[in-house]
C-alpha positions as CSV (number, residue, x, y, z in Angstrom):
1,X,4.8,0.6,19.8
2,X,6.8,3.2,18.2
3,X,5.8,6.9,18.5
4,X,6.7,9.1,15.8
5,X,6.6,12.9,15.5
6,X,6.4,14.5,12.2
7,X,5.7,18.2,11.4
8,X,4.8,17.8,7.6
9,X,2.7,15.7,5.2
10,X,5.9,15.2,3.2
11,X,7.2,13.0,5.9
12,X,3.8,11.3,6.5
13,X,3.4,10.3,3.0
14,X,6.8,9.9,1.6
15,X,9.3,9.1,4.2
16,X,7.8,7.3,7.2
17,X,6.1,4.4,5.0
18,X,9.5,3.8,3.4
19,X,11.1,3.1,6.9
20,X,9.9,-0.5,7.1
21,X,9.7,-0.5,10.9
22,X,9.6,-3.9,12.6
23,X,6.9,-2.7,15.1
24,X,3.6,-0.8,14.7
25,X,3.9,2.9,14.9
26,X,1.8,5.9,15.8
27,X,2.4,9.4,14.2
28,X,1.9,12.4,16.4
29,X,1.4,15.7,14.9
30,X,1.3,17.8,18.1
31,X,4.7,19.0,19.3
32,X,3.2,19.4,22.9
33,X,1.6,16.0,23.0
34,X,4.8,14.4,21.7
35,X,7.2,15.9,24.2
36,X,4.8,15.2,27.1
37,X,4.4,11.5,26.0
38,X,6.1,8.8,28.1
39,X,7.2,5.8,25.9
40,X,10.2,3.6,25.4
41,X,10.7,4.4,21.7
42,X,10.2,8.0,20.4
43,X,11.4,9.2,17.1
44,X,11.2,12.8,15.8
45,X,11.3,13.9,12.0
46,X,11.4,17.5,11.2
47,X,11.4,19.6,8.0
48,X,11.5,23.1,10.1
49,X,14.2,24.5,7.8
50,X,12.7,23.3,4.6
51,X,9.8,25.7,5.4
52,X,7.4,22.7,5.1
53,X,6.7,22.7,9.1
54,X,3.0,22.5,9.6
55,X,3.6,23.4,13.1
56,X,6.0,26.3,12.4
57,X,4.0,28.9,14.5
58,X,4.0,26.7,17.6
59,X,4.8,28.8,20.7
60,X,6.3,25.8,22.5
61,X,9.7,26.3,20.9
62,X,11.6,29.5,19.7
63,X,13.1,28.7,16.5
64,X,14.9,25.8,14.7
65,X,17.7,25.4,17.3
66,X,15.5,25.3,20.2
67,X,13.0,22.9,18.5
68,X,15.8,20.4,17.8
69,X,17.2,20.6,21.5
70,X,13.8,20.0,22.8
71,X,13.1,17.1,20.4
72,X,16.5,15.6,21.2
73,X,15.6,15.7,25.0
74,X,12.4,13.8,24.3
75,X,13.5,11.3,21.6
76,X,15.6,8.5,21.2
77,X,16.5,9.8,17.8
78,X,16.0,13.1,15.8
79,X,16.1,13.3,12.1
80,X,16.4,16.8,10.4
81,X,15.8,17.3,6.6
82,X,17.4,19.9,4.5
83,X,17.4,20.2,0.8
84,X,20.8,22.0,0.5
85,X,24.1,22.2,2.3
86,X,26.0,25.3,3.0
87,X,28.7,26.4,5.4
88,X,26.4,28.2,7.7
89,X,24.8,24.8,8.6
90,X,27.6,24.2,10.9
91,X,26.6,27.3,13.0
92,X,23.4,25.6,13.4
93,X,25.3,22.2,14.1
94,X,27.2,23.9,16.8
95,X,24.1,25.4,18.5
96,X,21.9,22.3,18.6
97,X,24.0,19.1,17.9
98,X,23.3,16.3,20.2
99,X,24.4,12.6,19.8
100,X,21.0,11.4,19.0
101,X,20.4,14.2,16.0
102,X,20.9,13.1,12.6
103,X,20.9,15.6,9.5
104,X,19.6,14.3,6.2
105,X,21.4,16.5,3.6
106,X,22.5,16.4,-0.1
107,X,26.2,16.1,0.4
108,X,29.1,15.5,2.9
109,X,31.5,17.7,5.1
110,X,35.1,17.4,4.2
111,X,37.7,16.1,6.8
112,X,35.1,16.0,9.6
113,X,34.3,12.3,10.5
114,X,32.5,13.5,13.5
115,X,30.1,15.4,11.3
116,X,29.7,12.9,8.6
117,X,28.8,10.2,11.1
118,X,25.7,12.1,11.6
119,X,24.9,13.0,8.1
120,X,22.6,10.8,6.0
121,X,23.2,11.8,2.4
122,X,19.8,12.4,0.8
123,X,20.1,13.1,-3.0
124,X,17.1,15.3,-3.2
125,X,18.1,17.2,-6.3
126,X,19.1,14.0,-7.9
127,X,15.8,12.6,-7.2
128,X,13.6,15.5,-8.5
129,X,15.8,16.2,-11.5
130,X,15.8,12.4,-12.5
131,X,11.9,12.3,-11.9
132,X,11.5,14.8,-14.8
133,X,13.3,12.3,-17.2
134,X,11.6,9.3,-15.8
135,X,8.4,11.0,-16.7
136,X,9.7,12.1,-20.1
137,X,12.0,9.3,-21.3
138,X,11.3,10.5,-25.0
139,X,13.3,13.8,-24.1
140,X,16.2,11.8,-23.1
141,X,16.2,9.8,-26.3
142,X,16.8,13.2,-28.2
143,X,20.2,13.3,-26.7
144,X,23.2,12.1,-28.8
145,X,25.8,11.4,-26.2
146,X,28.2,9.5,-28.2
147,X,28.2,11.5,-31.6
148,X,31.0,14.0,-32.3
149,X,30.0,17.6,-31.9
150,X,31.2,20.9,-33.4
151,X,31.9,22.3,-29.7
152,X,33.9,20.7,-27.0
153,X,32.4,21.9,-23.8
154,X,29.2,23.6,-22.5
155,X,30.0,26.0,-19.7
156,X,26.5,27.4,-18.7
157,X,27.7,29.1,-15.7
158,X,24.7,31.0,-14.1
159,X,25.1,33.9,-11.7
160,X,28.3,35.3,-11.0
161,X,30.5,33.6,-8.2
162,X,34.2,33.3,-7.9
163,X,34.6,29.8,-9.3
164,X,32.7,30.9,-12.3
165,X,34.6,34.1,-12.8
166,X,37.7,31.9,-13.1
167,X,36.2,29.6,-15.7
168,X,34.9,32.7,-17.7
169,X,38.3,34.5,-17.5
170,X,40.2,31.3,-18.3
171,X,38.0,30.5,-21.4
172,X,38.6,34.1,-22.7
173,X,42.3,34.1,-21.9
174,X,43.0,30.9,-23.6
175,X,41.1,31.6,-26.8
176,X,38.7,28.7,-26.4
177,X,35.6,30.7,-27.2
178,X,35.3,28.8,-30.4
179,X,35.4,25.5,-28.7
180,X,33.2,26.2,-25.7
181,X,29.6,27.2,-25.6
182,X,29.6,29.6,-22.7
183,X,26.9,31.8,-21.0
184,X,27.5,33.8,-17.9
185,X,26.7,37.2,-16.2
186,X,24.2,39.0,-14.1
187,X,23.7,39.4,-10.4
188,X,20.6,38.7,-8.3
189,X,17.9,41.2,-8.9
190,X,14.5,41.1,-7.2
191,X,12.9,43.0,-10.1
192,X,14.0,40.9,-13.2
193,X,15.5,37.8,-14.4
194,X,19.2,38.1,-13.7
195,X,20.0,35.8,-16.7
196,X,17.4,37.3,-19.1
197,X,20.2,38.6,-21.6
198,X,21.8,35.1,-22.3
199,X,19.5,32.3,-20.7
200,X,19.1,29.6,-23.3
201,X,15.5,28.4,-23.2
202,X,14.7,25.0,-23.9
203,X,11.9,24.2,-26.2
204,X,8.7,23.1,-24.4
205,X,9.6,25.2,-21.2
206,X,6.6,27.4,-19.8
207,X,7.5,29.8,-16.9
208,X,5.1,29.5,-13.9
209,X,4.7,33.1,-12.5
210,X,7.5,35.5,-12.7
211,X,11.2,34.3,-13.1
212,X,13.7,35.9,-11.2
213,X,16.2,33.1,-11.0
214,X,16.6,29.5,-12.4
215,X,15.2,28.0,-9.2
216,X,11.9,29.5,-10.2
217,X,9.3,27.2,-11.5
218,X,8.4,26.0,-15.0
219,X,6.3,23.5,-16.7
220,X,8.4,21.4,-19.1
221,X,6.1,19.4,-21.4
222,X,3.5,19.3,-18.4
223,X,6.0,18.4,-15.8
224,X,6.3,21.0,-12.9
225,X,10.1,21.6,-12.1
226,X,12.7,24.1,-11.3
227,X,14.0,26.0,-14.5
228,X,17.5,24.9,-13.7
229,X,16.6,21.1,-13.8
230,X,15.7,21.2,-17.5
231,X,18.4,19.5,-19.6
232,X,19.7,21.8,-22.4
233,X,19.3,19.3,-25.0
234,X,20.3,21.5,-28.1
235,X,23.4,22.7,-26.2
236,X,24.4,19.2,-25.2
237,X,23.9,17.9,-28.8
238,X,26.2,20.6,-29.9
239,X,29.0,20.0,-27.4
240,X,30.8,17.0,-26.2
241,X,31.5,17.7,-22.6
242,X,30.3,19.7,-19.6
243,X,32.1,22.2,-17.2
244,X,30.2,21.7,-13.8
245,X,30.3,24.9,-11.7
246,X,28.3,23.7,-8.7
247,X,26.2,26.0,-6.6
248,X,28.8,26.0,-3.9
249,X,32.6,26.4,-4.0
250,X,33.0,26.1,-0.3
251,X,36.1,23.7,0.5
252,X,34.4,22.5,3.7
253,X,31.7,20.6,2.1
254,X,30.3,19.2,-1.2
255,X,26.6,19.9,-2.0
256,X,25.0,17.9,-4.9
257,X,22.5,19.7,-6.8
258,X,20.8,19.5,-10.4
259,X,24.1,20.9,-11.8
260,X,25.7,17.4,-11.1
261,X,22.7,15.5,-12.1
262,X,22.1,16.9,-15.8
263,X,25.4,15.6,-17.2
264,X,24.9,12.3,-15.7
265,X,21.6,11.9,-17.0
266,X,22.8,13.1,-20.3
267,X,25.7,10.7,-20.2
268,X,28.4,13.4,-20.4
269,X,32.0,13.6,-19.4
270,X,32.4,16.6,-17.0
271,X,35.3,18.7,-15.3
272,X,34.1,20.1,-11.9
273,X,34.8,23.7,-10.8
274,X,33.7,23.5,-7.2
275,X,35.0,22.6,-3.7
276,X,38.0,20.4,-2.8
277,X,37.0,16.7,-2.7
278,X,33.8,17.1,-4.7
279,X,34.7,14.2,-6.8
280,X,35.8,11.8,-4.2
281,X,32.6,12.7,-2.2
282,X,30.5,11.9,-5.3
283,X,32.2,8.6,-5.5
284,X,30.9,7.8,-1.9
285,X,27.4,7.6,-3.5
286,X,28.6,5.0,-5.9
287,X,29.3,7.2,-8.9
288,X,32.3,6.9,-11.0
289,X,34.6,9.9,-12.4
290,X,37.1,10.2,-15.2
291,X,40.6,9.7,-13.8
292,X,42.8,8.0,-16.2
293,X,41.0,9.6,-19.0
294,X,42.0,12.9,-17.6
295,X,43.9,13.9,-14.4
296,X,41.5,14.3,-11.6
297,X,44.2,15.0,-9.0
298,X,42.8,18.5,-9.2
299,X,40.1,17.3,-6.8
300,X,42.5,16.9,-3.9
301,X,44.0,20.5,-4.1
302,X,42.8,22.6,-1.4
303,X,44.0,25.8,-2.7
304,X,41.1,27.2,-4.9
305,X,43.1,28.9,-7.6
306,X,45.6,25.9,-7.9
307,X,42.7,23.5,-8.0
308,X,40.8,25.6,-10.6
309,X,44.0,25.9,-12.7
310,X,44.5,22.3,-12.8
311,X,41.0,21.5,-13.6
312,X,41.1,23.9,-16.6
313,X,44.2,22.1,-17.7
314,X,41.9,19.1,-18.2
315,X,39.5,21.3,-20.2
316,X,42.4,22.4,-22.5
317,X,43.5,18.9,-22.9
318,X,40.1,17.5,-24.0
319,X,39.8,20.3,-26.5
320,X,42.8,18.9,-28.3
321,X,41.6,15.2,-28.3
322,X,39.5,13.0,-30.7
323,X,36.1,13.0,-29.3
324,X,35.4,9.5,-30.5
325,X,38.4,8.1,-28.6
326,X,37.4,9.8,-25.4
327,X,33.6,8.7,-25.9
328,X,35.0,5.2,-26.2
329,X,37.0,5.4,-22.9
330,X,34.3,7.2,-20.9
331,X,31.4,5.2,-22.2
332,X,31.4,2.4,-19.4
333,X,31.5,5.2,-16.7
334,X,28.8,7.2,-18.4
335,X,26.6,4.3,-18.7
336,X,27.2,3.4,-15.0
337,X,26.6,6.8,-13.7
338,X,23.3,7.0,-15.8
339,X,21.9,3.6,-14.6
340,X,22.7,4.6,-11.0
341,X,21.2,8.0,-11.1
342,X,18.1,6.7,-12.9
343,X,17.4,3.6,-10.9
344,X,18.3,4.5,-7.3
345,X,15.2,5.5,-5.2
346,X,17.1,8.3,-3.3
347,X,14.4,8.6,-0.6
348,X,14.4,4.9,0.0
349,X,18.2,4.8,-0.1
350,X,18.3,7.4,2.8
351,X,15.3,5.8,4.6
352,X,17.5,2.6,4.7
353,X,20.3,4.3,6.4
354,X,17.9,5.9,9.0
355,X,16.3,2.4,9.6
356,X,19.5,1.0,10.3
357,X,19.9,3.4,13.3
358,X,16.4,2.7,14.4
359,X,16.4,-1.1,14.4
360,X,18.7,-1.5,17.5
361,X,16.1,0.3,19.5
362,X,13.4,-2.3,18.6
363,X,15.5,-5.4,19.6
């Protein structure tokens, strides 16, 4: 018998059934009961930092780090789930890492095999963004990915950050404003939507409650999602390619969000302004990028300014090229990425990796 601790219904309903365990299992919801249990196989799954923990006020542990440490001492394996990946996670890693603890995260850490060996990449943003368009296939059919467009790029940059400042300044400095649809500006404000002066609302979008940022909720043709997950169909049909300025520009990691998912769902070539090795990390998931059509050596440049400069050279180059010829070269890549992101069950894919770690315990 396998004994499993979970602290949320999300795990009970979505994750544990996908593990395909070779033995019967019992789920235990009480932290105290679980740590006191004597058994040969004990597995712990926690969503504590996702704020989904049903047991979050349990006085038996003092915060996330203590919970992980205690679970690691009383489990064969521990799996902790996060929907984002930021540099501060490695402060947590240092405080509570154990050899039997694994982190389910939407990305990878650069140049740290010791950390990546304990990361199970979970494409949460890919999953939830794709789900919108699996439910609304008619919206995808409105896109015209292989028709020539009056504009060359979209650069919907969002809230101010250094890598987005670079793009905004470079577009203006090079006089490409007549070739790039760009929106940018505003700092976070707890009282108003920071992007209200420039945000391009997609038809069919109904805000759910007050909108302060693009992570807030909206109904899109009856489908509940984050505002940022909605593909800007009109903008995409007016422009040929995308500038992707991801949430993070940290060179220690790559975190994949809806900003990466949307151009792949829309079959668009993109140039990335984000952290070093973003493209090579994306390729680890099975996606293809555009080296040979453009020069993607910028991905391997660790200096931010030099990397952004080289990436922007690719933007300038594409603005001089015949769109039809670029589409012809990119089409096999775009179709591959579309099929992969649409067909992969991202939870099952991560669960299969988890199961590979568990199986040796059951033999």
